[in-house]
C-alpha positions as CSV (number, residue, x, y, z in Angstrom):
1,M,103.1,83.5,72.4
2,A,104.5,86.3,70.2
3,R,104.9,89.7,71.6
4,S,103.0,92.6,70.0
5,R,105.0,95.1,67.9
6,T,103.6,97.9,70.1
7,A,105.5,97.1,73.2
8,S,103.9,97.9,76.5
9,G,106.6,100.4,77.6
10,N,106.3,102.6,74.6
11,R,103.3,104.8,75.1
12,S,102.8,107.4,72.5
13,K,103.9,110.9,73.2
14,G,100.7,112.2,71.6
15,K,98.2,113.8,73.9
16,S,94.7,112.3,74.2
17,I,91.4,114.0,73.7
18,A,91.0,113.6,77.5
19,F,94.2,115.5,78.1
20,E,93.1,118.3,75.7
21,N,89.8,118.5,77.7
22,V,91.5,119.1,81.1
23,K,94.9,120.6,80.2
24,D,93.7,124.2,80.8
25,Q,91.9,123.5,84.0
26,L,93.4,124.5,87.4
27,A,90.9,123.5,90.1
28,Y,89.8,125.8,92.8
29,C,92.0,123.8,95.3
30,G,95.0,124.3,93.0
31,L,95.2,120.9,91.5
32,W,96.1,120.9,87.8
33,C,93.6,118.6,86.1
34,G,96.1,118.0,83.2
35,S,98.3,116.1,85.6
36,C,95.6,113.9,86.9
37,S,95.8,110.3,85.5
38,V,92.0,109.9,85.7
39,G,91.3,113.2,83.9
40,N,94.0,113.1,81.3
41,G,93.2,109.6,80.1
42,T,96.3,107.8,81.4
43,V,94.3,105.3,83.5
44,N,92.3,104.3,80.4
45,E,95.4,104.0,78.3
46,L,97.4,102.0,80.8
47,S,94.4,99.6,81.3
48,R,94.3,99.0,77.6
49,E,98.1,98.5,77.4
50,C,98.1,96.1,80.4
51,A,95.3,93.9,79.0
52,K,97.0,93.8,75.5
53,T,100.4,93.0,77.0
54,M,99.0,90.3,79.2
55,T,97.1,88.8,76.3
56,D,100.1,89.1,73.9
57,Y,102.4,87.4,76.3
58,G,99.9,84.7,77.2
59,V,100.3,85.5,80.9
60,N,97.1,83.5,81.7
61,E,99.0,80.3,80.5
62,W,102.1,80.7,82.7
63,G,101.4,83.5,85.3
64,P,100.4,83.0,88.9
65,K,97.5,80.5,89.2
66,E,95.8,82.6,92.0
67,V,94.7,85.2,89.4
68,D,91.4,84.9,87.6
69,Y,92.7,86.3,84.3
70,E,89.3,86.3,82.7
71,V,87.9,88.5,85.5
72,L,91.0,90.7,85.5
73,L,90.9,91.3,81.7
74,K,87.2,92.1,81.9
75,G,87.9,94.6,84.7
76,L,90.7,96.2,82.7
77,A,88.3,96.5,79.7
78,V,85.8,98.3,81.8
79,I,88.4,100.6,83.2
80,S,89.8,101.3,79.8
81,K,86.3,102.5,78.7
82,M,85.7,104.5,81.8
83,E,84.8,108.1,81.0
84,P,87.7,110.4,82.1
85,C,87.0,113.0,84.7
86,H,86.1,116.4,83.0
87,G,87.7,118.4,85.8
88,C,85.8,120.3,88.5
89,L,85.5,123.4,86.3
90,K,83.4,121.4,83.9
91,G,81.4,119.4,86.4
92,G,83.8,116.6,87.2
93,G,85.9,116.1,90.3
94,R,84.5,115.3,93.8
95,T,80.8,115.3,94.1
96,N,79.7,118.1,96.5
97,C,83.2,119.5,96.8
98,E,83.3,121.9,99.7
99,I,86.3,123.7,98.1
100,R,84.5,124.3,94.8
101,A,81.3,125.4,96.6
102,C,83.2,127.9,98.8
103,A,85.2,129.4,96.0
104,L,82.1,129.8,93.8
105,E,80.2,131.4,96.7
106,K,83.0,133.9,97.2
107,G,83.6,134.4,93.4
108,L,87.2,133.1,93.5
109,A,89.1,131.3,90.8
110,E,91.1,129.5,93.4
111,C,91.0,129.3,97.2
112,I,94.7,130.4,97.5
113,D,93.4,134.0,96.8
114,C,90.9,133.9,99.6
115,A,91.3,136.6,102.2
116,E,90.0,134.2,104.9
117,K,92.5,131.3,104.1
118,D,94.1,131.5,107.6
119,S,90.7,130.7,109.1
120,C,89.4,128.5,106.3
121,P,86.7,125.9,107.4
122,N,87.9,123.8,104.5
123,D,91.6,123.9,105.4
124,R,91.7,120.2,106.3
125,I,90.2,119.0,103.0
126,V,92.4,121.4,101.0
127,H,95.4,119.9,102.7
128,I,94.2,116.3,102.1
129,M,93.5,117.1,98.4
130,R,96.8,118.8,97.8
131,S,99.0,116.3,99.7
132,G,97.2,113.4,98.0
133,A,97.7,115.0,94.6
134,L,101.4,115.6,95.2
135,K,101.8,112.0,96.5
136,V,100.6,110.6,93.1
137,G,102.7,113.1,91.1
138,M,100.1,115.7,90.2
139,K,101.0,119.4,89.8
140,V,99.6,121.7,92.5
141,K,99.5,125.5,92.5
142,D,99.9,126.4,96.2
143,K,101.0,130.0,95.9
144,A,99.2,133.1,94.8
145,G,100.3,134.2,91.3
146,D,99.5,134.2,87.7
147,R,97.3,131.2,86.9
148,S,97.8,131.4,83.1
149,K,101.6,131.5,83.4
150,V,101.6,128.5,85.7
151,L,99.3,126.6,83.3
152,E,101.4,127.6,80.3
153,D,104.6,126.3,82.0
154,W,103.0,123.0,83.0
155,I,101.4,122.4,79.6
156,A,104.6,123.2,77.8
157,K,106.5,120.6,80.0
158,A,103.7,118.0,79.4
159,D,104.0,118.6,75.7
160,G,107.8,118.2,75.9
161,V,108.5,121.8,74.9
């Protein structure tokens, strides 16, 4: 089967609408939503690319017989149409997030600025969120400082500036 001219490894450098929606969001816990693959549209894009590449290459004809390619392609189609996360500042993120609730209750933009961070009841979940985000390659602001400058730097790097 012929290969598509849009090879799977050549994703466009253009930023998606999903990225534009979350690029300016720095969550209360310090995670940059612009670096989240679910929020910035990467998961959707990769699902589309994977399905197209598998179809273009005819993997169902010669690939491992243990795979139900019809079910796999249907699953990838569903994922590719999944609504990207809007980020917790716009109602996305974890449902009933303790970090968001606490920061809002205290009127904080981010929990790193909390005067009670040494005795934080949410310290465990903050650690889990930040370490998990770092593990998947997300950017995490974990020091007090100028939010807008940090975002500006991260956005510029994502834009290739």
